[in-house]
N, C-alpha and C positions, 0 to 999 in steps of 0.2 A: 347559760352564761356565754357571752360573746367572746371572740378571740381577743378583742381589745381589753375587755375586763380581765381575762386571764393574764394577759401581759402585765397589766397594772397590779394585779394581785400577786403575781409571781415576783415582780420587781419589789413590791412592798415587803414580802416575806424575806427575800434576800437581804434587803436593807436592814430589816429588823434583826436578822441573824448576825450580820456584821456588827451592828450596834451592841448586841449582847455579848459577843465573843470575848472582848477583853475582860469581862467580869467573870468568866468561867474558865479562862485559860491562864496558864502560868506565864512568867516573864519570857521564857524561851520561845513559847509558841506565839506570844504576842509579837515578839521580835520577827519570828518567821513569817507570819502573815503580813506584817508591815513590809518586809522585803518583797513579799508576794504582790503588794500594790505597785511597787516599782516595776516588776515584770508585767503586771496588768496593763499599765500605761504603754509599755514598750510593745507588748503583743498587740494591743488594740491599734497602735499607730502603724504597725506593720500591716495589720489587716486592712486599715484604711487605704494604704497605698496599693497593696497586692490584690486584696479581695474586691475592691471597688473600682480601682482605676486600671488594674491589670499590669502595673509596672513592678517588676521584680527588683528587690533590693536586698543585699546582704550587708548593708552598712548601718543598720539601725542601732546596734550596740556601739558602733563607732561614733554616731551622732550623740548618743547618750554620754559616752565618755567625753566627747568634745564639750558638751554642756556642763558636765561636772568639772572638767579642768578649767574652763573659762570662769566659772563661778568661784571655784576655790582660789585660783590665781588672782582674780580681781579683788577678792576680799583680802588676800594676804599681801599683795604688792601695791594695790591702789588704795586699799582701806574702804572699799565699798561695804555697806551693810549686806549680810547674806541674801536678803530678799532682792536687792538690786543686782547682786551678783547672779542670782537665779535668772532674773529677767534678761541680763546681758547674755548669759549662756543660751537662753532660748533664742534670742535674736541672732546670735552668731551661728547657732546650729541651723536656723532657718535660712540664713544667708548662704551657708555652705550647701545645704540641701537644694536651694535655688540654683546654685552653680552646678551641682551634680545633674539636676534635672535638665539644665540647659545644655551641658556637654554630652548628655546621653540621649538627646531627643530622637536621633535617628537609629538608636539601637533597640533591639528587641531580644527576648528569650535569653539564651545562654550568654550572648555577647553583652547584654545589659547586666546580667548577674555577675559576670567576670569583672566587668568594669567597676561595679560597686564594691566588689571584694578588693580590687586594687586600691580604691579610695580608702577603704577601711584599714587596709594594711599600712598605707602611707601614714595615716593618722596614728595608728598604734606604734609604728616604728619611731615616728617623730616623738611621741610621748616618752618612749623608752630611751631614745638617744639624747634628748635634751635634759641631761641629768641635773645640771645647775638650776634649771627652772622647775622641773617636775619631780625631781628625786628618782627619776628612772624606775626600775623594777622595784625598788624599795617601797615606793608609794609616797604620795604627798599627804601630809597631815591636813585636815580640813576642819575649820571651826564649826561648831554645831549650829544648826538653824535655830533651835530653841535653846537659850542658855539655861542650863540645869533642867532641861526638859525630861520628863519621865517617858518610859516606853509606851505607856498608855496615851500620853499626850501626842507623841509622834504617831501612834497608831491612828487616832482620830484625825490628825492633820492629814496624813496620807490618804485616809479613807475619803475625806471631804474633797481633796484635790483630785483623787481618782474619779470620784463621782462627777466632779465639775468637768473633767476632761472628757469623760464618756458622754455627758450631756451635751457638751459643745460639739463633739464628733457626730453624735446622732442628729443634732439639729442641722449641722452642716450637710450631712449625707441625705437628709430629708428635704433639703432646700433645692433650688435650681442647680446649685453647685454639685450636689450629689447626683442629679440627673445628668449633668455634663460629664462627671466622672464615669458613670456607668455607660453612657453612650460611647465614650472613648474606649472603654474596655471591650464593648461588644463589636464596634465597627468604627475605626478612626475615620475612614473616608466618608462613611455615611453621616457621622457626627459633623464633620467639616461641611458637608453639603447642606446640612440643616442650620448652618450658622454658628456652630460651636467653635470657639477659638481653641482648637486642639493643642496647639503649641503652648499657649499661655497656661492652660489648665493642667497639662502634663507636667510643666515646670512647677506650678503652684502645688500640685499634689506632693512632690518631693519636699517642697519647703514646709508645707503644713505638717506633714508626717515627721520631718526632722525637728520641727519646733517642739512637738509633743515629746519626742525622744530626748531632746536636750533638757526639757523640763524634768523628765523622769531621772536622767542622769545627775542633774544638779541636786535634786532631792535626795537621791541615794548617797551621794558623796557627803552631803551635810548631815545625813543621818548616821552613816557608818563612821564618819569623821576620818575617812581614808579613801584615796583614790589611786588605782594602779592601772598600768596599761593592759593588764589582763582583762579588765572590764570591757575592752574593745576587741577582744579576741574572737576568732571565728567559732571557737567552741561555745562561747556565750551566745553568739548569733544563732548557732544551731539550736540551743536550748530555747531561745525566744521563738524561733521558727516552729519548733515542736509544740510549744505552748499554744501559739496562735492556731496551728493546724488541728491540734487535738481538741481545742475549744470550739473551733469553727471560724475560720478566717473570713467567711462571707458575712459575718456579723461582729461588729466591734465589741459588743458586750459579751458575747460568747468567747471571743478571743481573750478578753480581759479575765474572765472566769478561768479560762485555761491557764493563764499566767499565775493566778493565785493557787489554783488547784494543783498544778504540777510542782510548784515550789514547795507546797506543803508535803506532797507525796515524796519529793526528793529528800526532804529533811526527815520524814518518817522512816526512810530506808537508810539513814546515815549509820546505824549500828551495824550494817553489813559491810562497812568499809568500802574498798574499791569495787566490791561486787555490787554495790548499790547502783552503779552506772549501768551494769549489765542488766540487772533486774528492771531498772527504770526504762532502759531501751526496749526490753522485751514487752513490758506492760504498754509502752507507747505504741509499739507495733500491733499488739493485740487490739488496742483501742481503735487504732486507725483501720484495722481489718474489719472491725465490727461497725465502725461509724466513720467512713471515709470523709464525710462532710462535717465532722465535728461531733463530739459526744453530747454537748449541751443542746444542740439542735435536736438530736434524737430524743433526749430526755424531755425537752419541752414539747415536742410533737406528740409523744406518747401520753404525757399528762394531759395535754389539751384535748386529744382525741378521747381519752377516757372521761374527762370532766364534761365535754360537750355531749358525749353519748349518754352519760348519766342525766344531764339536764334535760335532754329530749325525752328520756324514758319517764321522767317525773312529770 
């Protein structure tokens, strides 16, 4: 069996598993996995920016919150249908991401990270302070995306949108654009000497990543029917970062699986109360110690090696 066939087979089995899950899980776990799809898109969008372009950002959850707030406010105050609110949220998040990419062109490493933290905090504090518009820390009530939609319906909607996002990211990263991104990550000067418009693609990477984050935030807001500034906090960003790194941030699909997997793990530990965060942190450290490049890459490589060896023996 070739490596390509293994990838196709593995993807098919994963998809079949996710399609079957709602029929074997209770409402609580259906809800949990649905929230996991939100984190999957966020983790994958962060992996696209950091793993493929080498641009560090800690504003991904802020972009998600921005998309959620824009969608919710446009529906409430302008009267847009939720779908158009989502699209507006994606466009605004992409525009702000474009601005961040342009303003941080000359920054690298810790300086770039600190600047994106500053942007994230500005957005979070603004959402908290503009009480008359956003209801501040109380949270803004959001109309549902699906009127009278069941949890199973939301599950399949989120699953399909997550798959579409991952397919679009994968297509993009396997195109010439993906080669531009990776050349910038490896050597900006070398990429520029070969004709790559480094300035444009560094900015576009932020815009594209922010657009996916804005979509995830809008979906989350309309599903939970509430959005608060805490959605944009650094604690949330740390969780998304852990999901992407544990899953494997050099592969958007592995990062997405990390988002779903760690969300389910965090909920499974809920009975431990506040100690669940301690246990969660320790488990994350152990996973990273055993698989510094992501746990799903290790699992896939091990299965592929075993199946390929078996195929040769036969």
